[in-house]
FILUM-553211 format. One record per residue (C-alpha): x negated, y negated, z negated; residue number from 1. Coordinates in steps of 0.25 Angstrom, whole numbers, m for minus. Layout:
<pts>
+-------+-------+-------+-----+
!    px !    py !    pz ! num !
+-------+-------+-------+-----+
!     X !     Y !     Z ! NUM !
...
+-------+-------+-------+-----+
</pts>
This chain:
<pts>
+-------+-------+-------+-----+
!    px !    py !    pz ! num !
+-------+-------+-------+-----+
!   m60 !   202 !   162 !   1 !
!   m47 !   198 !   156 !   2 !
!   m36 !   196 !   167 !   3 !
!   m30 !   182 !   163 !   4 !
!   m19 !   176 !   172 !   5 !
!   m24 !   162 !   177 !   6 !
!   m12 !   155 !   170 !   7 !
!   m16 !   160 !   156 !   8 !
!   m24 !   151 !   147 !   9 !
!   m35 !   158 !   139 !  10 !
!   m43 !   151 !   129 !  11 !
!   m58 !   154 !   131 !  12 !
!   m60 !   157 !   117 !  13 !
!   m49 !   169 !   118 !  14 !
!   m56 !   183 !   118 !  15 !
!   m49 !   191 !   129 !  16 !
!   m53 !   205 !   132 !  17 !
!   m58 !   208 !   146 !  18 !
!   m46 !   216 !   150 !  19 !
!   m35 !   208 !   144 !  20 !
!   m23 !   203 !   154 !  21 !
!   m17 !   190 !   152 !  22 !
!    m5 !   186 !   161 !  23 !
!     0 !   172 !   165 !  24 !
!     2 !   160 !   156 !  25 !
!    m4 !   166 !   143 !  26 !
!   m12 !   157 !   133 !  27 !
!   m23 !   163 !   125 !  28 !
!   m29 !   154 !   114 !  29 !
!   m43 !   154 !   108 !  30 !
!   m46 !   164 !    97 !  31 !
!   m38 !   175 !   104 !  32 !
!   m43 !   189 !   106 !  33 !
!   m36 !   198 !   116 !  34 !
!   m41 !   213 !   116 !  35 !
!   m43 !   222 !   128 !  36 !
!   m31 !   227 !   136 !  37 !
!   m21 !   217 !   131 !  38 !
!   m12 !   210 !   141 !  39 !
!    m5 !   197 !   140 !  40 !
!     7 !   194 !   149 !  41 !
!    12 !   180 !   153 !  42 !
!    13 !   168 !   143 !  43 !
!     7 !   175 !   131 !  44 !
!     1 !   166 !   121 !  45 !
!   m10 !   170 !   111 !  46 !
!   m14 !   160 !   101 !  47 !
!   m28 !   159 !    94 !  48 !
!   m30 !   169 !    82 !  49 !
!   m24 !   180 !    89 !  50 !
!   m31 !   194 !    92 !  51 !
!   m24 !   203 !   102 !  52 !
!   m30 !   218 !   102 !  53 !
!   m31 !   227 !   114 !  54 !
!   m20 !   232 !   124 !  55 !
!    m9 !   222 !   119 !  56 !
!     2 !   218 !   129 !  57 !
!     8 !   205 !   126 !  58 !
!    19 !   200 !   135 !  59 !
!    24 !   187 !   140 !  60 !
!    26 !   175 !   130 !  61 !
!    20 !   182 !   118 !  62 !
!    14 !   172 !   108 !  63 !
!     3 !   178 !    99 !  64 !
!    m4 !   171 !    88 !  65 !
!     5 !   159 !    86 !  66 !
!     4 !   151 !    74 !  67 !
!    12 !   157 !    62 !  68 !
!    26 !   152 !    59 !  69 !
!    23 !   148 !    45 !  70 !
!    24 !   135 !    38 !  71 !
!    11 !   138 !    30 !  72 !
!     3 !   139 !    43 !  73 !
!    m7 !   128 !    44 !  74 !
!   m15 !   132 !    56 !  75 !
!   m25 !   141 !    49 !  76 !
!   m32 !   152 !    57 !  77 !
!   m24 !   164 !    58 !  78 !
!   m23 !   176 !    67 !  79 !
!   m15 !   186 !    75 !  80 !
!   m21 !   200 !    77 !  81 !
!   m14 !   210 !    87 !  82 !
!   m19 !   224 !    88 !  83 !
!   m19 !   233 !   100 !  84 !
!    m9 !   239 !   110 !  85 !
!     3 !   230 !   106 !  86 !
!    14 !   226 !   115 !  87 !
!    19 !   211 !   113 !  88 !
!    31 !   208 !   121 !  89 !
!    37 !   195 !   127 !  90 !
!    37 !   183 !   118 !  91 !
!    32 !   189 !   105 !  92 !
!    26 !   180 !    95 !  93 !
!    16 !   184 !    85 !  94 !
!    10 !   173 !    75 !  95 !
!    m3 !   172 !    68 !  96 !
!    m4 !   173 !    53 !  97 !
!    m3 !   161 !    43 !  98 !
!   m14 !   160 !    33 !  99 !
!   m28 !   158 !    37 ! 100 !
!   m35 !   170 !    42 ! 101 !
!   m22 !   178 !    42 ! 102 !
!   m17 !   187 !    53 ! 103 !
!    m4 !   192 !    60 ! 104 !
!    m7 !   206 !    64 ! 105 !
!    m1 !   215 !    75 ! 106 !
!    m6 !   230 !    75 ! 107 !
!    m7 !   239 !    87 ! 108 !
!     4 !   245 !    96 ! 109 !
!    15 !   236 !    92 ! 110 !
!    26 !   232 !   102 ! 111 !
!    32 !   219 !   100 ! 112 !
!    44 !   216 !   109 ! 113 !
!    49 !   203 !   115 ! 114 !
!    50 !   191 !   105 ! 115 !
!    45 !   198 !    93 ! 116 !
!    39 !   188 !    83 ! 117 !
!    28 !   192 !    73 ! 118 !
!    26 !   181 !    62 ! 119 !
!    13 !   177 !    55 ! 120 !
!     5 !   186 !    46 ! 121 !
!    13 !   198 !    51 ! 122 !
!     7 !   212 !    52 ! 123 !
!    12 !   222 !    63 ! 124 !
!     5 !   236 !    61 ! 125 !
!     6 !   246 !    73 ! 126 !
!    16 !   252 !    82 ! 127 !
!    27 !   242 !    79 ! 128 !
!    38 !   239 !    88 ! 129 !
!    45 !   225 !    86 ! 130 !
!    57 !   224 !    96 ! 131 !
!    62 !   211 !   102 ! 132 !
!    63 !   199 !    94 ! 133 !
!    58 !   205 !    81 ! 134 !
!    53 !   193 !    72 ! 135 !
!    43 !   196 !    61 ! 136 !
!    41 !   185 !    51 ! 137 !
!    28 !   182 !    44 ! 138 !
!    20 !   192 !    36 ! 139 !
!    28 !   204 !    42 ! 140 !
!    22 !   218 !    42 ! 141 !
!    26 !   229 !    51 ! 142 !
!    20 !   242 !    49 ! 143 !
!    17 !   253 !    59 ! 144 !
!    27 !   259 !    69 ! 145 !
!    38 !   249 !    65 ! 146 !
!    50 !   246 !    75 ! 147 !
!    58 !   233 !    73 ! 148 !
!    70 !   231 !    81 ! 149 !
!    73 !   218 !    89 ! 150 !
!    78 !   205 !    83 ! 151 !
!    73 !   209 !    69 ! 152 !
!    67 !   199 !    60 ! 153 !
!    57 !   202 !    49 ! 154 !
!    56 !   193 !    37 ! 155 !
!    42 !   188 !    32 ! 156 !
!    34 !   198 !    24 ! 157 !
!    42 !   210 !    28 ! 158 !
!    35 !   223 !    30 ! 159 !
!    41 !   234 !    39 ! 160 !
!    36 !   248 !    35 ! 161 !
!    30 !   258 !    45 ! 162 !
!    38 !   265 !    55 ! 163 !
!    51 !   257 !    51 ! 164 !
!    61 !   253 !    61 ! 165 !
!    69 !   240 !    60 ! 166 !
!    82 !   239 !    67 ! 167 !
!    84 !   227 !    77 ! 168 !
!    90 !   214 !    72 ! 169 !
!    86 !   217 !    57 ! 170 !
!    82 !   207 !    47 ! 171 !
!    70 !   212 !    39 ! 172 !
!    68 !   205 !    26 ! 173 !
!    62 !   216 !    18 ! 174 !
!    51 !   226 !    20 ! 175 !
!    56 !   238 !    29 ! 176 !
!    53 !   252 !    24 ! 177 !
!    44 !   261 !    33 ! 178 !
!    50 !   272 !    41 ! 179 !
!    64 !   267 !    40 ! 180 !
!    74 !   260 !    50 ! 181 !
!    79 !   247 !    44 ! 182 !
!    89 !   237 !    51 ! 183 !
!    98 !   226 !    49 ! 184 !
!   100 !   213 !    42 ! 185 !
!   101 !   220 !    29 ! 186 !
!    88 !   228 !    32 ! 187 !
!    94 !   242 !    30 ! 188 !
!    85 !   254 !    30 ! 189 !
!    93 !   264 !    38 ! 190 !
!    84 !   277 !    38 ! 191 !
!    71 !   282 !    43 ! 192 !
!    65 !   278 !    56 ! 193 !
!    66 !   292 !    61 ! 194 !
!    62 !   290 !    75 ! 195 !
!    50 !   282 !    71 ! 196 !
!    46 !   292 !    61 ! 197 !
!    46 !   303 !    71 ! 198 !
!    38 !   295 !    81 ! 199 !
!    28 !   293 !    70 ! 200 !
!    27 !   309 !    68 ! 201 !
!    34 !   309 !    54 ! 202 !
!    39 !   323 !    52 ! 203 !
!    53 !   327 !    49 ! 204 !
!    50 !   329 !    35 ! 205 !
!    44 !   315 !    34 ! 206 !
!    56 !   309 !    40 ! 207 !
!    66 !   316 !    31 ! 208 !
!    58 !   312 !    19 ! 209 !
!    59 !   297 !    23 ! 210 !
!    74 !   299 !    26 ! 211 !
!    76 !   304 !    12 ! 212 !
!    68 !   293 !     6 ! 213 !
!    75 !   283 !    15 ! 214 !
!    89 !   288 !    10 ! 215 !
!    85 !   286 !    m4 ! 216 !
!    78 !   273 !    m3 ! 217 !
!    87 !   265 !     7 ! 218 !
!   101 !   272 !     7 ! 219 !
!   103 !   277 !    m7 ! 220 !
!   105 !   263 !   m14 ! 221 !
!    96 !   268 !   m25 ! 222 !
!    86 !   257 !   m30 ! 223 !
!    73 !   257 !   m22 ! 224 !
!    65 !   260 !   m35 ! 225 !
!    73 !   272 !   m38 ! 226 !
!    74 !   277 !   m24 ! 227 !
!    59 !   277 !   m23 ! 228 !
!    58 !   285 !   m35 ! 229 !
!    68 !   295 !   m29 ! 230 !
!    61 !   296 !   m16 ! 231 !
!    48 !   299 !   m23 ! 232 !
!    55 !   310 !   m30 ! 233 !
!    64 !   316 !   m20 ! 234 !
!    58 !   313 !    m6 ! 235 !
!    45 !   320 !     0 ! 236 !
!    35 !   310 !     0 ! 237 !
!    29 !   310 !    14 ! 238 !
!    19 !   299 !    18 ! 239 !
!    30 !   291 !    24 ! 240 !
!    39 !   292 !    12 ! 241 !
!    28 !   287 !     3 ! 242 !
!    25 !   276 !    13 ! 243 !
!    40 !   272 !    12 ! 244 !
!    39 !   273 !    m4 ! 245 !
!    27 !   264 !    m4 ! 246 !
!    33 !   254 !     5 ! 247 !
!    46 !   253 !    m3 ! 248 !
!    38 !   253 !   m17 ! 249 !
!    32 !   240 !   m12 ! 250 !
!    46 !   234 !    m9 ! 251 !
!    51 !   238 !   m23 ! 252 !
!    39 !   231 !   m29 ! 253 !
!    44 !   219 !   m23 ! 254 !
!    32 !   217 !   m13 ! 255 !
!    40 !   219 !    m1 ! 256 !
!    27 !   220 !     7 ! 257 !
!    25 !   205 !     4 ! 258 !
!    10 !   201 !     5 ! 259 !
!     6 !   216 !     7 ! 260 !
!    m6 !   218 !    17 ! 261 !
!    m2 !   223 !    30 ! 262 !
+-------+-------+-------+-----+
</pts>
């Protein structure tokens, strides 16, 4: 049987797995599902339309499934789905989607530090770290193994590519290329995310290929279309280099990730 503190208010229509722990002064609305092994600390609010998977740890003051901050939202049924093994720290807010039947999605094994905000219709994949006070606007997509430094703001519809690292206090208004370190209010690409790539098991040869591609694409002042052609001719096309090329070709075509499926 779930361990629920007597000061918490749990709607009878909420579906709570038997071994869930819910601390003091939590509020769980109707039409909420919380999976096995999950723990809610004190003063957590989970609003209807939210599904929380297994073994998630949700710290005090977090609000999950709030109404989207979107002028178009008119009360239509929307959802928040959170996967497994996530850590959601103090006072994090994650909003449901806007648009009937749509979903804000958080994957697995993500670590969201204190005061992070994830806006409506956003998609976070897996193994992501968002440091304190990161703000994700609506329709943001963050791919696997990304780290975002504290106090960073991400504009609507931005996509952050796999294994990228975004420096703290950055302003992200364009898509962030995979495998790179990007930082600052001018969103400058510095170099490859060497530490992250080693952790992912990318070989030295693969890292060197990405480094050479990065110099041509981001530090040569060659127009992007020409730089992409040079990379395809002169750089070893490892799977990671090809992923980077594909990501940037989408930017060059003007899509900027807008409206792509997660």
